[in-house]
N, C-alpha and C positions, 0 to 999 in steps of 0.2 A: 902023603897027599896034602894033608892039612898044613904041614910045614912049608910045602912049596907055595901054597896059596898065600900064606902069611908073608913069605919072602917076597913074592910078587907085589903084595900090597905095600910092603915097606919100601921097595924100590920105587913104586909109583909116588909114594909120599915124599921120598927123598928128591925125586926129579922135580916135583912141583915146589918143594921147599927151596931148592936151588934156583929154579926158574924165577920165582918171586924175588929172591934176593938179588939174582943177577940182573933182572930188569930194573930193580930199584937202583943198583949201583950204576948201570948204564945211563939211566936218565939223570941221576944225581950228578955224575961227572961229565955229562954231555955239555957242549958249548951253549951259550945263551940262546934262547929261542926268540923268534921274531915277535915284534909288538903286535897287539891287536888294535884295530881302528874301527870305531863305530861310525854310523852315517853322519853324525854331527861333527866328526873330525877329532873327537876325543881319543887320546892314545892311552892304551892300557899296556904297561910294561910288565913282563913276568920276571919277578925278582928271583934271586938265587933260592930264597926260602920257598917261593911259590912253586918253582920247578921241583924242588925237593919234596914238597907236599904232594905233587902229582905222582912222583916216583913212589912215595909211600902209599898213595891211593891205589896204584897198580899192584904193589906187593900185597896189600891187605885183601884186595879183591881176589887174587889168585889163591892166597892161603885160606880165605874163608870159603870159596867155592869148592876147593878140592880137599878141605879139611885136613891139611897137612899137620895141623896142631889142633887141640881143642879150641873151639871158636872163642871162648873166653880168654885163652892164653894168647891167641892172635891179637885180641884187643889190647892186652897188656903190652905186647910187642909194639903196637902203634904208639903208645905213650913213651916207651923206652927209646924207640928210634927217633922220635922228635927231639928228645933230650940229647942223645948221643951225637946226632948229626946237625945239631944247632938249628933245627927247623923252627922250633918254638921252645921257650924255657920249659923244663919238666914241670914246674909248678903250674903253668897254664895248661899243659897237655893233660896232666892227671886231674886237674880241677874239674875238667869236663866230665869225668867219671861220676861226679856227684851232682851233675846238672839236674835242675828240677824235673826235666823230662825223664831222666833215669829213675829218679825217686818216685815219679808218677807210675812208672812201670813196676817198681818194687811194691808200691801200694796195691796195684792191680793184682800182682802175684799173691799178696797176702789175702786179698779177698777170695781168690780161687782156693787158697789153702784152707780158709775158714769154711768154705762150702764143703770141701772134701772131708775135713776132720769131723764136722758135726753130722755128716750123713745127709745133708741137704741135697747134695748133687744126685745121690742115688734116688732119693725121693722124687726129685724133679725128673730124672731120667725115666723112672718107671711110669710116671704120669704121661710123659711125652710118648713113650712107646705104646701105651694103651690107645692113644689118639691116632698114631701113625700106622699101627699094624705091624706085620712081620715081613713085609717086602723090603729087601735091603736098599733098593734104589730110592724108595719113598722115605725110608728112615734118613738117608743122606739128604734128600731134598728138604725134609722137615728141619733137620739141623741147620741147613744153610738159611732157610727162611727165618727161623728163630734168631739166628746170629744177625742177619740183615735187619730184621725188625728192631732188635735192641739198639742198633747203632743210630736209630732215629732219636733215641732218648739219652744215650750216654756215649762216652768216648769209646772208639773201637778197641783201644787197648784194654779198657775195663771189661768190655763185652767178651773179648777173647779170653781174658783171665777167668771170667765167670763161666764161659762155655767149656773151657778146657777140661775141668774135672767131670763135667756132665758128659762130654764126649768120651772120656776115658771109661766112664761107667757103661755107656752105650756100647763101646767097643768090647768091653769085657763080656757082654751078653752075646756077642757074635760067636763066642765059643772057641776061639783060637789062642786064648791067652794074650800075652803081650807081643807075640812075634809079628813082624810086619805082614800085613795083608793088603790086598787092593781095597777092601772095605775100609780098613784103617787109614790108608793113604787118602781115600776119597773124603773121609770124615774130616781129617785134620788139615789137609791141603785146602779142601773146600771151605772149611771154617775161616782160614787165613784169607783166602781170596774174597769170600763173601763179606767179611768184615771190612776189607778195604773198599770193595765195590760200593757197598751201601753207605760207607762213612762220608761219601761225597755229597749225599743228599741233604743232610741237615747241618746246621751250624753247631749242633751238639755232638756231632760224630767225631770231631777232631779239633785240634788247635789250629790247623792250617787254614780253614775257611775264615774264621774271624781275623786272623793275621793278614790274609790276602785281601780281605775286604777293607781293612785299615790302610794297607799300602795302596790299594786301588783308589780310595778316596783321596789320599795324599797326592797321587800323581794326576788324577783326573778331576777331582772335586765332586765326583758322583758317589752316592751311597749305594750299598748293596744291602737290601732289606732281608729280614729273617726268612721271609717266604719266597724270596727270589731264587734261592738255591733249589728248594724242592720243585719250583715251577719249571726250571730248565734241566735239572739233573735227576729228578725222580725216575723218569723213563730210562735214562742212560744207566743209572745205578741198578735198578731192578732187572733191566734187560741183561746186564752183565751177570747178575746173580743166576739167572736161569740158563744163560749160555755156559756158565761155569759148571752147573749141574749136568747139562747135556754133554759137555766135554768129558766130565768125570765118568758118566755112565757108559761112554764109548771107550775111552782109553784106560780107565781104571775100573772097569766093570767088576763089581763084587763077585767073589768066587761062588757064593751061595745066593741064588735069587731070593730065597726066603730063609728065615731063621726058624727052623721047625721047632714047634713047642714053645715059642717065645712068649706068647700071651700067658700061657699057664705058668711058665717060670717067673714072669714078671709079677703075676698076681701073688704067687707064693712068697717071692722076695719082698714085695711091698707089705704083705701081712706081717712079715718078721720085723719090719722097721717099727711097728707100733705107732702110737700117737706122736705128733710133732713135739719135740723137746724144747726146753727153755732156751738152750744155746742156739737151736735152729731159728727160733723166733727172734733172738737177739741179732743174729747175722742178717736176717731179712730186714729188721728195723734199721740197723746201722748202715747197711748198704743203701737202703731206700733214702736215708737222710743225705748220704753223700751224693747220690744221683740227683736228688731234688736240688741240692745246693749248686751242683754243676749246671743243672738245667736253668736255674734262676739267674746264673751269671750274666746272661744276655739282657736281663730285664731289671735287675736290682743293682743300682749304682755302687753300693757298698761292696758287693761281691765282685764287681768288675775288676777291682784292684788286687784281688786275691789270685795267686797262682794256682792252677788246677792241682799241682802236686800237693800243696798244703791241704786242699779240700779232700783229696783222695786219701791222704795219710791220717785224716781224722778217724776213719774206720779202723786203721791199724792200731791207733792208740786205744780206741774203745774195745777192740778185741782183747787186748792184753789187760786193760783195766778191769774188765768184767770177767776175766778168766776163760774166755772162749778159746784163746790160744795161750801157750806157755813158752818159756824161753827155749825149751827143747824143740818146739815146732819150727824155730828159725833154721834148724838143720835141714828141713824139708824144702826150703826155698831154693829154686834153681839158680844158684849164684852164677853158673856158667852163662845163663841168658842175661843176667844183670850186667855182667862184665862185657858181654857182647855189645850191649847198647851203650855202655860207657865208652867202649872203643869207637863205636859208630859216631857218637857225639864228638869225640875227640878228633877224628879224621875230618868230620864235617866242618867243625870250627877251624881246623887247620887249613883246609882249602879256602874257606871263606876269609879268614883274617890275614892270610898271606897274599890274597888277591888272585890266587890261582883259579878259583871258581869263576870270578868275573871275567878273567882273561879267556877261559874256555867258552863261557857264554857268548862273549862278543865275537870270538872267532867263529863259533858255530852259527850264530844268528845272522852275522854279516854275510854269510854265503847265500842267504835267502832274500836279501834286500831288493833283488831284481827279479825274483821268482813270482809266479802267479800267486794270488793271495791265499788260495787253499793250501798250496805247498808251504808257504810261509807259516800259516797257522799250525799245520800238522808238524812242521819242522820244530816249532817252539814246543809243542806238546811232547814231541819225541825227546827233545833235549831234557825237559823236566822229568819225563819217564825214566830216562837213563840215570840222571843225577839223583832222583829220589830213591833209587835202589841202593845208593851208596851213602847219601847224606840225609839229614833231616828234610822232610818234604817242605817245611816252612822255609828252610834255607834255599832249597831248590827254586822255589817261587820267588823268594826275595832276590836271588841272583839274576833270574831270567826276566822277571816282569819289567823292571825299569828299562832294560835294553830293548825288549820286544815292543814296549809301548812307544819308544822313540822310533823304531824302524817301521812300526805299523802305520804311522802318519804318512810316510813316504809311499806306502802301498795302498793307502785309502782304506785300511782295515779298521773297523770299529774296535775300541778297547775292550768292550764287553766280551766279545768272542775270544779275545786273547786270555782274559781272566778265567772264563769258564772252561776253556780247553785245557788250560794249565792245571786247574783244580781237578779235573777228571783224571789226568794221568798222574798227578801228584798223589792221589789217593789210592792208586793201584800198582804199587811196586811188587809185581808178581814173581820177580826173578831171584832176588837175593834175600837171605834171612834178615840181613840188617836193614832192609828197606822199610820195614814196619814192625812194630812190636807183635802184632798177631802172627806174623811169619815165624818169629823166634819162639813164641809161646807154643805154636803148633809143632815146631821141631822137637820140643821137649818130650813129645809122645814117643819118640824113637821109631815112628812108623815109616819115615822116609829120610833120605840123605839130602844134603844140600845140593848135590848134583841132580838128583831127581826133581827137586823143587825148581831148579834153574831150567831144566829141560821142559817141564810142563809150563813154567812161567813164560818162556819164550813164545810158545804157541798162543797162550792167552794174551800176551802183550800185543801180538799181531792182531788177534781178534778185537782187542780194545781199540787199536788204532783204526780198524775198519768201522767199528761202532761210532767212534768219535767223528770220523769222516762223514758218516750218515747224519749224525746230529748237527754238525756244522752246516751241511749243505741242504738238509731237508727239515729235520725236526725243529731246530732253534728258530729258523726263519718263520715257520708256521706258528710258533709260540710268540712271535713278535720281537725277538731279539734282533737288534741292528747288527748286521754283518759287515757291510761296507759303508764308509762315510759318504755322505752326499756331496757331490762336487760343489 
């Protein structure tokens, strides 16, 4: 019986392996595709390399979603295919695997590793359980709220890496070991979704908001202040956090409504930990320093020139200098996830630098140039939502914002609503693991498959678009955001 199941699984993998490769070859060898034309009359041609990057984009999506290969190996294939089919030189394709964004994720992973090794995660988990009690649904809610709250102060990637070992400790207390459970799925999928939802609220939650604000000022001459984001996005972000929890309690309702004897067990385990150790204090100190430095970037001119990856990796250096971690601990880093994001960066830059992404954006947005303004705004947001599941969210905004701001003038739509709608969907790639680092970090728990993540993500993406529609038509006008340009 087991052999039959394994055989069926292998057949399924083979089918999707060939499907991805077949689709790649079909698009790659297809005749040239038609040009894209924006409202100002500018022509965007799709080069041979651009068409090939779209083919690779489709292959990677199929292989990642259906896990026909380990996700890190699919990422390596992205670099290999770019070189073999002359899409980009191999030197460029593989250089992206060491992009600062990937190194930022590595630094975040090392922080999580330090929390686990020193025992700090268990200490925090036990204190958290004491506050939240033994009801499974409330434990999930507490984890989502803590995740969301931390993203107001630090990048959502760092938050996910910090929360991951904590959630692993909480999941262990559920009493089912490491086997997948609905409780485990709720914890880790919920963490990924909540980190994304809350990251839109603050300039400190991600790199996308400062980058988008800079582009917006360049195109419009208008500033986006530090407190403008929370003013317009606080309600949207936190509403999504609670809607995520409600969804999880209905569709991934924990098998056990309560974890019997949890309080007593937590007290016993907490007592065994003893007083806080020197290494735990060092971890708290080093991480606090990094968080403060990243938080001050928006205010201190000297820090503005520093890449966040450099600041994040300060903690990595300090962990090894002071002996908190050793060279053997490097084996515990999930390199599969690091490779995943290396490949995601590579395909994102591939689409961007070959002009394929701009060609797709113009084709998509040009369809809405005669549509009602609300359809146009939601159409832009939807395009960013789809793109940000595959490529860097900063790149998704950089591709769509210039085109959408040009078209918005023809429809009388204020540029502010375009910016904020794009930021909302750019922060919540709920469907694919490569859409955001918290998604991939959560996947490392082995509690869910990429297919399950996609299935739940499709539903939550629909919910997101409904919430955004209410924000655009009701909430933001009440808060004073200009929606339509005055005649």
